[in-house]
C-alpha positions in Angstrom: 103.3 76.6 135.8 103.8 80.3 135.8 102.4 82.5 138.5 99.7 84.2 136.3 97.3 81.3 136.5 94.7 80.3 133.8 94.9 82.8 131.0 93.3 83.1 127.6 95.4 81.5 124.8 94.7 80.4 121.2 94.1 76.7 120.7 93.5 74.5 117.7 92.0 71.1 118.5 91.7 69.8 114.9 94.9 69.9 113.0 96.4 67.5 110.5 100.0 66.5 109.7 101.4 64.8 106.6 100.5 61.5 108.2 96.8 62.1 107.1 96.1 60.4 103.8 94.6 63.6 102.3 97.3 66.1 103.5 98.1 68.6 100.7 101.9 68.9 101.1 103.6 65.8 102.3 107.0 67.5 102.2 106.3 69.7 105.2 108.7 69.1 108.1 107.9 69.0 111.7 110.1 72.1 112.3 108.0 74.0 109.7 104.8 72.9 111.4 106.0 74.2 114.8 107.3 77.5 113.3 104.0 78.2 111.5 101.9 77.4 114.5 104.0 79.7 116.7 103.8 82.4 114.1 100.0 82.2 114.4 100.4 82.4 118.2 98.8 79.0 118.8 99.6 77.8 122.3 98.1 74.3 122.2 97.3 72.1 119.2 95.8 68.6 118.8 97.3 66.6 116.0 94.3 64.6 114.7 95.2 62.6 111.6 92.7 60.4 109.9 92.6 57.0 111.4 96.2 57.1 112.6 98.5 58.3 115.3 102.0 58.6 114.1 103.7 58.0 117.5 107.2 58.9 116.4 106.0 62.1 114.6 104.0 63.2 117.6 107.0 62.8 119.9 109.2 64.7 117.6 106.7 67.6 117.4 106.5 67.6 121.2 110.3 67.8 121.4 110.6 70.6 118.9 107.8 72.5 120.5 108.8 72.0 124.1 108.2 75.2 126.3 106.7 76.9 123.2 103.6 75.0 122.2 101.8 72.0 123.6 101.2 69.1 121.3 98.3 66.9 122.2 98.0 63.5 120.4 94.7 62.8 118.7 92.9 60.9 116.0 90.0 61.6 113.6 87.6 58.8 113.0 84.6 58.3 110.7 81.3 56.7 111.5 78.3 55.8 109.4 75.0 56.6 111.2 72.6 56.3 108.4 72.5 60.0 107.5 73.3 61.7 104.2 77.0 61.6 104.9 79.3 60.1 107.5 79.9 61.7 110.9 83.5 62.6 111.8 84.6 62.5 115.5 87.9 63.1 117.2 89.7 61.6 120.2 92.2 63.8 122.0 94.7 62.6 124.6 97.0 64.0 127.2 100.4 65.2 126.3 101.7 63.0 129.1 100.0 59.9 127.9 101.6 56.7 126.6 100.9 57.4 123.0 102.1 54.0 121.8 99.9 52.1 124.1 96.9 54.3 123.1 97.6 53.8 119.5 97.9 50.0 119.8 94.6 49.8 121.7 92.8 52.1 119.3 93.9 50.0 116.3 92.5 46.9 117.7 89.4 48.4 119.4 88.3 50.4 116.4 89.5 47.9 113.7 91.9 50.4 112.1 95.1 48.3 111.8 97.0 48.6 108.5 95.5 45.3 107.5 91.9 46.5 108.4 92.4 49.6 106.3 93.9 47.7 103.4 91.1 45.0 103.6 88.4 47.7 103.5 89.9 49.4 100.5 91.8 52.4 102.0 91.2 55.1 104.5 88.2 56.5 102.7 86.3 53.3 103.3 87.0 53.1 107.1 83.9 53.5 109.3 84.1 53.0 113.1 81.2 52.3 115.5 80.9 55.7 117.2 79.6 54.5 120.5 82.2 51.8 121.0 85.0 54.1 119.7 84.0 56.9 122.1 83.8 54.5 125.0 87.3 53.3 124.2 88.7 56.8 123.9 87.2 57.6 127.3 88.6 54.5 128.8 92.1 55.5 127.5 91.7 58.8 129.3 90.8 60.9 126.2 88.1 63.4 125.3 85.8 63.2 122.2 84.8 66.0 119.9 82.4 65.7 117.0 81.7 67.7 113.9 78.6 69.8 114.5 76.6 72.6 113.2 77.2 73.5 109.6 80.6 71.7 109.4 81.0 69.0 106.9 80.5 65.4 108.2 78.5 66.9 111.1 76.3 65.1 113.6 73.5 67.2 112.2 73.6 65.0 109.1 71.5 62.7 111.2 68.2 64.3 110.3 65.4 65.0 112.8 62.7 63.5 110.6 61.9 60.8 113.0 61.9 60.5 116.8 64.4 57.7 116.8 67.1 59.7 115.1 66.4 62.7 117.3 66.9 60.5 120.4 70.0 59.0 118.9 71.7 62.3 118.6 70.6 63.3 122.1 72.0 60.1 123.5 75.2 60.4 121.7 75.7 64.0 122.8 74.9 63.2 126.4 76.7 59.8 126.9 79.6 59.8 124.4 80.6 63.2 123.2 82.4 65.9 125.2 82.8 68.8 122.8 81.0 70.0 119.6 83.3 71.3 116.8 81.4 73.9 114.8 81.9 74.8 111.2 81.1 78.5 111.6 81.0 81.0 114.4 77.3 81.7 113.7 76.4 78.1 114.6 76.7 78.9 118.3 73.5 80.8 118.4 71.3 78.0 117.2 72.8 75.6 119.7 72.3 78.0 122.6 68.9 79.2 121.6 67.3 76.0 120.3 69.3 72.8 120.7 70.5 73.0 124.3 67.1 74.1 125.7 65.5 71.2 123.8 67.9 68.5 125.0 68.2 70.1 128.5 72.0 70.1 128.7 74.9 71.9 127.2 78.3 70.9 125.6 81.3 73.1 124.9 81.3 74.6 121.5 84.7 75.1 119.6 85.9 76.0 116.2 89.2 74.7 114.7 91.3 75.0 111.6 91.0 71.4 110.3 94.2 72.3 108.6 95.7 70.1 105.9 98.5 72.4 104.9 100.3 74.4 107.5 101.7 76.8 104.9 98.1 77.9 104.2 97.1 77.9 107.9 93.9 79.8 108.6 90.8 79.6 110.7 87.3 80.9 110.2 87.6 82.3 113.7 90.0 82.0 116.6 89.4 79.6 119.4 90.4 81.0 122.8 90.5 78.8 125.9 91.3 80.1 129.4 93.4 77.3 130.8 97.0 76.2 131.0 97.9 74.8 127.6 97.6 71.2 128.7 95.2 68.3 128.3 94.0 68.8 131.9 93.4 72.5 130.9 91.3 71.2 128.0 89.3 68.9 130.3 88.2 72.0 132.3 86.2 73.4 129.4 83.9 70.4 129.7 83.0 71.7 133.2 83.0 75.4 132.5 82.3 75.9 128.8 80.6 79.2 129.4 83.6 80.8 131.1 86.6 79.0 129.5 85.8 79.2 125.8 85.6 82.2 123.6 85.2 82.2 119.8 86.3 85.5 118.4 89.1 87.3 116.7 90.4 88.6 120.0 90.2 87.1 123.6 87.7 88.6 126.0 88.6 91.9 127.5 89.7 91.4 131.1 88.5 93.7 133.9 90.5 96.9 133.4 90.7 97.9 137.1 92.9 95.3 138.8 95.8 94.6 141.1 98.5 92.8 139.2 101.0 92.0 141.8 101.9 92.6 145.5 105.5 92.3 146.7 106.8 92.2 150.3 110.3 93.1 151.4 110.3 93.0 155.2 113.6 92.5 157.2 114.4 88.9 157.7 114.4 89.3 161.5 111.3 91.4 162.0 108.4 90.2 164.3 104.7 90.8 164.7 104.6 92.0 168.3 106.3 89.2 170.2 105.6 86.5 167.6 107.5 85.5 164.5 106.3 87.4 161.4 105.3 84.8 158.8 105.9 87.2 155.9 109.4 88.4 156.9 111.9 88.5 154.0 111.0 88.9 150.4 108.0 87.4 148.6 105.4 88.3 146.0 102.1 87.2 144.6 100.5 87.8 141.2 96.8 88.1 140.9 94.5 87.0 138.1 92.3 89.8 136.6 89.4 87.5 137.4 89.3 85.2 140.5 92.3 84.6 142.7 92.0 82.4 145.8 94.5 82.4 148.6 94.3 79.1 150.6 96.2 77.5 153.4 95.8 76.3 157.0 95.1 78.7 159.8 98.0 80.8 160.8 99.7 80.5 157.4 99.3 84.2 156.6 96.2 84.5 154.4 94.6 87.3 156.4 97.9 89.0 156.9 98.4 89.3 153.1 94.9 90.8 152.7 95.6 93.2 155.7 99.0 94.3 154.3 97.4 95.2 150.9 94.7 97.1 152.7 97.2 99.0 154.9 99.4 99.8 151.8 96.5 101.2 149.8 94.7 102.9 152.6 97.2 103.6 155.4 95.8 103.7 158.9 92.4 102.2 158.0 93.3 98.6 158.6 92.1 97.5 162.1 94.5 94.6 162.3 97.5 96.8 162.0 96.0 99.4 164.4 96.1 96.7 167.1 99.3 94.9 166.2 102.7 96.2 165.2 105.6 94.9 163.0 108.9 95.6 164.8 112.5 95.1 163.8 115.1 93.3 166.1 115.7 96.6 168.0 112.0 96.9 168.7 111.5 99.8 166.3 108.0 100.0 164.8 108.0 99.3 161.0 105.3 100.9 158.9 103.8 98.1 156.8 103.2 100.5 153.9 107.0 101.0 153.6 107.7 97.3 152.9 104.8 96.5 150.6 104.6 97.3 146.9 101.3 97.0 145.1 101.1 97.2 141.3 97.6 98.1 140.3 95.6 100.0 137.7 92.6 100.8 139.9 91.4 103.9 141.6 92.5 103.2 145.2 89.3 104.8 146.5 87.2 102.1 144.8 89.1 99.0 145.8 86.9 97.1 148.2 88.4 95.4 151.2 86.4 93.2 153.5 88.2 91.8 156.5 87.0 88.8 158.4 84.5 90.8 160.5 83.6 93.6 158.0 80.8 91.7 156.3 79.2 91.4 159.7 79.8 95.0 160.5 78.2 96.1 157.2 75.3 93.9 158.0 74.8 95.6 161.4 76.0 99.3 160.8 73.9 101.2 158.4 76.3 104.1 158.1 79.1 101.9 156.8 76.7 100.0 154.5 75.3 103.3 153.2 78.8 104.5 152.3 79.7 101.3 150.6 76.5 100.9 148.6 76.2 104.6 147.7 79.7 104.4 146.2 78.5 101.7 143.9 75.4 103.7 143.0 77.6 106.6 142.0 79.9 104.4 139.9 76.9 102.9 138.0 75.8 106.5 137.1 78.0 106.7 134.0 76.2 109.9 132.8 77.2 111.7 136.0 73.6 112.6 136.9 74.2 111.9 140.6 77.3 114.0 140.8 75.6 116.9 139.1 72.5 116.6 141.4 74.8 116.2 144.4 76.9 119.3 143.5 73.7 121.4 143.1 72.3 120.2 146.4 75.6 120.8 148.2 75.7 124.3 146.8 72.1 125.0 147.9 72.8 123.6 151.4 75.8 125.8 151.8 73.8 128.8 150.5 71.0 128.0 153.0 73.6 127.7 155.8 74.8 131.2 154.8 71.2 132.3 154.8 70.8 131.1 158.4 74.0 132.8 159.4 72.8 136.0 157.8 69.5 135.9 159.7 71.4 135.4 162.9 73.9 138.1 162.0 71.0 140.5 161.1 69.5 140.0 164.5 72.9 140.7 166.1 73.4 143.8 163.9 70.0 145.2 164.9 70.9 144.7 168.6 74.2 146.6 167.9 72.3 149.3 166.1 70.0 149.8 169.0 73.0 149.9 171.4 74.7 152.7 169.3 71.4 154.7 169.3 71.3 154.5 173.1 75.0 155.6 173.3 74.2 158.5 171.0 71.3 159.6 173.2 73.6 159.4 176.3 76.3 161.5 174.7 73.9 164.0 173.2 72.3 164.6 176.6 75.8 165.2 178.0 76.5 167.7 175.2 73.2 169.5 175.7 73.4 169.6 179.5 75.6 172.7 179.5 74.8 175.9 177.6 76.9 179.0 176.7 78.1 180.7 173.6 81.7 179.7 174.0 80.9 176.1 175.0 78.6 175.9 171.9 81.4 177.3 169.6 84.1 175.0 170.9 81.9 172.0 170.9 80.7 172.7 167.3 84.3 172.9 166.1 85.2 169.6 167.9 82.1 168.0 166.3 82.9 169.3 162.8 86.6 168.2 162.9 85.7 164.8 164.5 83.2 164.1 161.7 85.8 165.0 159.1 88.4 162.8 160.8 85.9 159.9 161.1 85.2 160.2 157.4 88.8 160.1 156.4 89.6 157.1 158.7 86.6 155.2 157.3 87.8 155.8 153.7 91.3 154.7 154.6 90.0 151.4 156.1 87.9 150.7 153.0 91.0 151.3 150.9 93.1 148.8 152.9 90.4 146.2 152.8 89.9 146.5 149.1 93.6 146.4 148.1 94.0 143.4 150.5 91.1 141.6 148.8 92.5 142.3 145.3 95.9 141.1 146.5 94.4 137.8 147.7 92.6 137.3 144.4 95.9 137.9 142.5 97.6 135.3 144.7 94.9 132.7 144.1 94.7 132.9 140.3 97.7 132.5 138.0 97.9 133.5 134.3 97.2 130.8 131.8 98.4 129.9 128.4 95.9 131.7 126.2 94.4 128.9 124.1 90.7 130.0 124.2 88.5 133.0 125.0 88.1 131.9 128.6 91.9 131.8 129.4 92.3 135.1 127.5 89.6 136.7 129.6 91.2 135.4 132.8 94.6 136.8 131.8 93.0 140.2 131.0 91.3 140.3 134.5 94.6 139.4 136.2 96.3 142.1 134.2 93.6 144.6 135.3 94.0 143.7 138.9 97.8 144.1 138.7 97.3 147.6 137.1 94.8 148.5 139.9 97.2 147.4 142.6 100.2 149.2 141.0 98.2 152.4 140.7 97.1 152.1 144.3 100.7 151.6 145.4 101.7 154.7 143.4 98.9 156.9 144.8 100.2 159.8 147.0 98.2 159.8 150.3 100.6 162.3 152.0 98.1 165.2 151.8 95.3 163.2 153.5 97.7 161.6 156.0 98.9 165.1 156.9 95.3 166.3 157.2 94.5 163.3 159.5 97.4 164.3 161.8 96.4 167.9 161.7 92.8 167.1 162.6 93.9 165.0 165.5 96.1 167.9 166.8 93.3 170.4 166.3 90.7 168.2 168.1 93.1 167.7 171.0 93.7 171.4 171.2 90.0 172.2 171.1 89.3 169.7 173.8 92.0 171.3 176.0 90.5 174.7 175.4 87.0 173.3 176.3 88.3 171.7 179.5 90.0 175.0 180.5 86.8 177.0 179.8 84.7 174.5 181.8 87.3 174.6 184.6 87.0 178.3 184.8 83.2 177.9 185.0 83.6 175.7 188.0 82.9 172.3 186.3 84.7 169.4 188.1 87.6 167.5 186.5 85.5 164.3 186.0 82.7 166.2 184.3 85.2 168.2 182.2 86.3 164.8 180.7 82.8 163.8 179.9 82.0 167.1 178.3 85.2 167.3 176.3 84.9 163.7 174.9 81.1 163.6 174.4 81.3 165.6 171.2 84.1 163.5 169.8 82.3 160.3 170.8 79.0 161.6 169.4 80.7 162.2 166.0 82.2 158.7 166.1 78.9 157.1 167.1 77.0 158.9 164.4 79.4 157.7 161.8 79.3 154.2 163.2 75.5 154.3 163.1 75.5 155.2 159.4 77.8 152.3 158.7 75.8 149.9 160.7 72.6 151.0 159.0 74.2 150.5 155.6 75.4 147.0 156.7 71.9 146.1 158.0 70.2 147.3 154.8 72.6 145.4 152.6 72.2 142.2 154.7 68.5 142.6 154.9 68.3 142.8 151.2 70.3 139.6 150.9 68.0 137.8 153.4 64.8 139.0 151.8 65.9 138.1 148.2 67.0 134.6 149.2 64.8 131.8 147.7 64.0 129.0 150.1 62.4 127.1 147.2 65.8 126.5 145.5 67.0 124.1 148.2 63.8 122.2 148.1 64.0 121.8 144.3 67.6 120.7 144.6 66.8 118.2 147.3 63.9 116.8 145.3 66.0 116.5 142.2 68.8 114.7 144.1 66.3 112.3 145.7 64.8 111.5 142.3 68.2 110.9 140.7 69.5 108.5 143.3 66.2 106.7 143.5 66.2 106.2 139.7 69.7 104.7 140.0 68.5 102.5 142.8 65.8 101.1 140.6 68.5 100.2 138.1 70.5 98.5 140.8 67.4 96.6 142.0 67.0 95.3 138.4 70.6 94.0 138.7 69.8 92.4 142.1 66.9 90.4 140.7 67.7 86.8 141.7 66.4 83.7 140.2 67.3 81.0 142.8 65.4 78.8 145.2 68.4 79.1 147.6 68.2 82.8 148.1 65.3 85.2 148.6 64.8 88.5 146.9 67.3 91.2 147.8 66.6 94.9 147.2 67.9 98.3 148.2 66.0 101.5 149.1 67.3 105.0 149.8 65.6 106.5 152.8 65.9 109.7 154.8 67.5 109.3 158.2 65.1 111.4 160.2 66.8 110.7 163.6 70.2 111.8 162.3 68.6 114.9 160.8 66.9 115.8 164.1 70.1 115.3 166.1 71.9 117.7 163.8 69.1 120.2 164.2 69.6 119.9 167.9 73.3 120.6 167.5 72.6 123.7 165.4 70.0 124.9 167.9 72.6 124.7 170.6 75.1 126.7 168.5 72.7 129.4 167.3 71.0 129.8 170.7 74.0 129.2 173.0 73.7 132.6 174.8 70.1 131.8 175.6 71.0 128.3 176.8 73.6 129.7 179.1 70.9 131.6 180.9 68.6 128.6 181.2 68.6 125.9 183.8 67.9 122.9 181.6 69.8 119.7 182.2 70.7 117.4 179.4 70.2 117.3 175.7 67.8 114.4 175.9 65.2 116.7 177.5 65.8 119.3 174.8 65.4 116.7 172.1 62.2 115.3 173.7 60.5 118.8 173.9 61.9 120.4 170.7 60.7 117.5 168.6 57.5 116.6 170.4 56.2 117.9 167.2 58.6 118.8 164.4 58.7 122.6 163.8 58.5 121.9 160.0 55.1 120.4 160.6 53.7 123.5 162.3 52.1 126.4 160.3 53.0 129.1 162.8 54.5 130.0 166.1 51.3 129.6 168.0 50.8 126.0 166.8 54.4 125.1 167.7 54.0 126.7 171.1 50.9 124.6 171.6 52.8 121.5 170.8 55.5 122.4 173.3 52.8 122.9 175.9 51.4 119.5 175.1 54.7 117.8 175.7 54.4 115.7 178.9 58.0 116.5 180.0 58.4 118.1 183.4 61.9 119.3 182.7 62.8 123.0 183.3 63.7 123.1 179.6 60.1 123.2 178.7 59.2 126.7 180.1 62.6 127.9 178.9 61.8 126.8 175.3 58.3 128.2 175.4 59.6 131.5 176.6 62.4 131.4 174.0 60.0 130.8 171.0 57.6 133.4 172.1 60.0 135.6 170.3 58.9 135.4 166.6 62.3 135.9 165.2 63.8 133.1 167.3 61.0 130.8 166.4 61.5 131.6 162.7 65.2 130.9 162.9 64.8 127.6 164.6 62.1 126.5 162.1 64.5 127.4 159.2 67.3 125.4 160.9 65.0 122.4 161.0 63.8 123.0 157.4 67.5 123.1 156.3 68.3 119.7 157.8 65.0 118.1 156.7 66.2 118.6 153.1 69.8 117.5 153.6 69.7 114.2 151.7 73.5 114.4 151.2 74.3 113.9 154.8 71.2 112.0 156.0 70.5 109.5 153.2 70.4 106.0 154.4 70.7 102.8 152.4 68.2 100.2 153.6 68.7 96.6 152.4 65.7 94.3 152.3 65.9 90.5 152.3 62.7 88.7 151.3 61.0 92.1 151.4 62.0 92.6 155.1 64.6 95.1 156.4 67.8 93.1 157.0 67.9 94.2 160.6 64.8 92.0 161.0 66.4 89.1 159.2 68.7 86.4 160.7 72.4 87.2 161.0 73.2 84.8 158.2 70.6 86.3 155.9 72.0 89.8 156.7 75.5 88.7 155.8 74.2 87.0 152.6 72.4 90.1 151.4 75.4 92.3 152.1 77.9 90.0 150.3 75.6 89.6 147.3 75.3 93.4 147.0 79.0 94.0 147.4 80.0 91.4 144.8 77.2 92.0 142.3 77.6 95.8 142.1 80.7 97.5 140.8 83.6 96.6 138.5 86.4 97.6 140.9 88.6 95.0 142.6 87.1 93.4 145.6 89.2 91.6 148.2 87.4 89.5 150.9 89.0 87.6 153.8 87.0 84.4 154.4 83.8 85.3 152.6 82.3 82.0 153.8 82.1 83.2 157.4 78.5 83.1 158.7 77.2 81.8 155.3 75.3 78.6 154.7 77.3 76.0 152.7 74.3 75.2 150.5 73.9 78.9 149.7 77.6 79.1 148.7 77.5 76.0 146.4 74.1 76.7 144.8 74.1 80.4 144.4 77.2 82.3 145.4 79.6 80.1 143.3 77.6 81.0 140.1 77.5 84.6 141.1 81.2 84.7 141.5 81.8 83.0 138.2 79.6 85.6 136.4 81.0 88.6 138.2 84.7 87.7 137.8 84.3 88.3 134.1 83.7 92.0 134.8 85.7 92.6 138.0 88.7 91.3 139.8 87.9 89.2 142.9 90.4 88.1 145.5 89.4 85.7 148.3 91.3 84.3 151.2 89.3 81.2 151.9 89.0 77.7 153.3 86.0 76.9 151.2 86.5 74.5 148.3 83.3 75.7 146.6 84.8 79.1 146.0 88.1 77.7 144.8 87.1 74.7 142.7 83.5 75.2 141.8 84.1 78.9 141.5 86.7 77.9 138.9 89.5 80.1 140.3 91.9 81.2 137.6 94.8 81.4 140.1 95.3 79.8 143.5 98.1 80.6 146.0 98.8 77.9 148.5 100.3 79.0 151.8 102.2 76.8 154.1 104.4 77.5 157.2 108.0 76.3 157.1 108.5 74.6 160.4 112.2 75.7 160.6 111.9 79.3 159.7 108.2 80.0 160.7 107.9 81.8 157.4 105.1 81.5 154.9 106.0 79.5 151.8 103.9 80.4 148.8 103.2 78.1 145.8 101.0 78.9 142.8 98.6 76.6 141.1 95.5 76.3 139.0 92.7 73.8 139.0 94.2 72.1 136.0 97.6 71.9 137.5 97.8 68.2 138.5 101.1 68.7 140.5 99.3 70.6 143.2 96.0 68.7 143.2 96.5 67.3 146.6 96.5 70.8 148.1 93.1 71.5 146.6 91.7 68.1 147.7 93.0 69.1 151.2 90.2 71.8 151.3 87.8 68.8 151.4 89.7 67.2 154.2 91.8 65.0 151.9 91.0 62.4 149.3 90.0 59.7 151.8 87.6 62.0 153.6 86.1 63.1 150.2 85.7 59.5 149.1 84.2 58.5 152.4 81.6 61.2 152.2 80.8 60.2 148.6 80.2 56.6 149.8 78.1 57.6 152.8 76.0 59.9 150.6 75.7 57.1 148.1 76.6 59.4 145.2 78.0 56.6 143.1 
């Protein structure tokens, strides 16, 4: 077989050759038959002539079609069951069967020897006992199909006008017939909606060409079967009709996000720490877009393959390769990602990897579970409502954080303003402490020139800041190809900035620069004159310095006070105009959006199974995490106050600060009362009471707490319920079950799991998870490394990689198989402990 596993292909299980008595063109050659079938892309065909198997002809067709199309030998028989017309049924046999022996036994068992046909008056007069004929076909290793639905000579010609005939049809379908061949695609609905629920079992439904002239080959609709084009592949549709048969013009669409292949190219002599590295050298594995299982004994490299894929796609995240190293013969560390190639069409962020212990970790660590489940919630939101609500809340959270910083900064600016006022008063008293006409004149000139200098220097500083900001904007944004009004406007703005910067560069500041230099010279000269005058009046040298600098300092401080007042007024306006309601509205909108999506997910998680209890998901707010972050911000905003305190340990702060949440208090007094009521004897208690006696500090802390109480982005928590109880209160096996079901059921991205059976009940796997896997693999790629036969066989794995260790080289040998591949069947039976062990259990359980 190839390495792609079971894939969809076009089949035709009712096809005639010139050997049929009613074939339209007896001159058709076998070469023409094969050519026409290949032209119509048929991969497997059953040659089912009326009451005959032309052994030589079948063998010639098989020879001509070898490696291009599979020819299954078959025969169409007719039975009279008392209806309005005869019922036609077909026996189909293996391409490997002894056709001659089958034909000999059919002739005698069904009374269709040439003499029988001649005796009865020709082929049209031949009728076979349907029960005995079907029994013989099965004994010879074949399968039986019967005309059904609206097809001519259908089993439905046995009317339901009496209970006996109804029961006859049911008994035939249950005991003798393997497949129903429909006359029209629309017949499927009636069988699925009415017939199968009534008889309480299902049969595969197919549609075929019933072709009698290959030159006019056509079908009412194509029959697609997912299997190797072999009789054993055909047999699989009797076990998995829902998943292996598709009647439509095109085959089913396979999951679009998938890993197609992984290739390894490690040096031949590399090692895993001190041990031989089983995947040294070159090897590769293909993956089915549906279910691929990697099987093999312990130590054959199953987990290593999964870990290598993980390390390649997400370097540094794989725990196995954080603990162990691949080294070359010189002991040099080899990065796994450099020797692994992964061909995939999936967004790497959304490929799920679950190592042997990760299911357990997800079941126990809510942060990891939240991240995993929330990613699935986002992916199911195809309209982007969550992303939009998340972006808005993120914006409001950042805005609120700026608001808190502004409040803190405003408090700091007010303290600085008060400090400048005090400095002005000090310098003013110095200036006013000496009085004379000359002192007043010199001091006045120093003050006037100092104010002029301060004004010029402040204007120069603003110019530098503005041109620097414009330059940064120009660097950040590039001109665009003008294809719309927006890009045209962007280009115009950039052009405008360039003009402004050019004009600024060309501005002549020499006059003002000269004036600044002159003012500095004049001020220094006046200070020298003032100090000389004061010296002559008997003022000491130290006091001379204070008097001479006081006027300059006074001018500088007055200018600084004006700037500080302007900055305070601007920031105060920003603070006062901020809306605290906006963050609350954004938080509520985000909660509502994700909870709505969670309701959709819970609909998906509704389970109808006696083996497994109800699983549901809720999004909750992590109050404890929110309070911890509030404490961290408290320590940041009030670090200067904390440095002066004598408290010991954050646990005491936490206990007292949140004895009652500040967001639950109406005012400072009620919060202080709550602090007083706290039973803690820590020194932090009086410190906090004293701190929050300051209204501004209380308000700031309350806003910090308010900010984090609305932060659903960072403090959302996914809580999983099993049987209506939080999974942390369920058994470990139940926790793992709930997590695995959620991870498999939600999402359409590839999911790779190493030993999914770990910690799971075998009955749960066989009675629920297997069916879940079979359903989900239609929509997403699933890759398992497993020892469990239920996943591999009952899960109907499309591709199976069998790993063995070569005793001589200690390297992993990889062979590829499918369930229908008989050459590797022993390896699959090995999952059950071998054929003898399987049969022994069957005997002990008395299944026969």
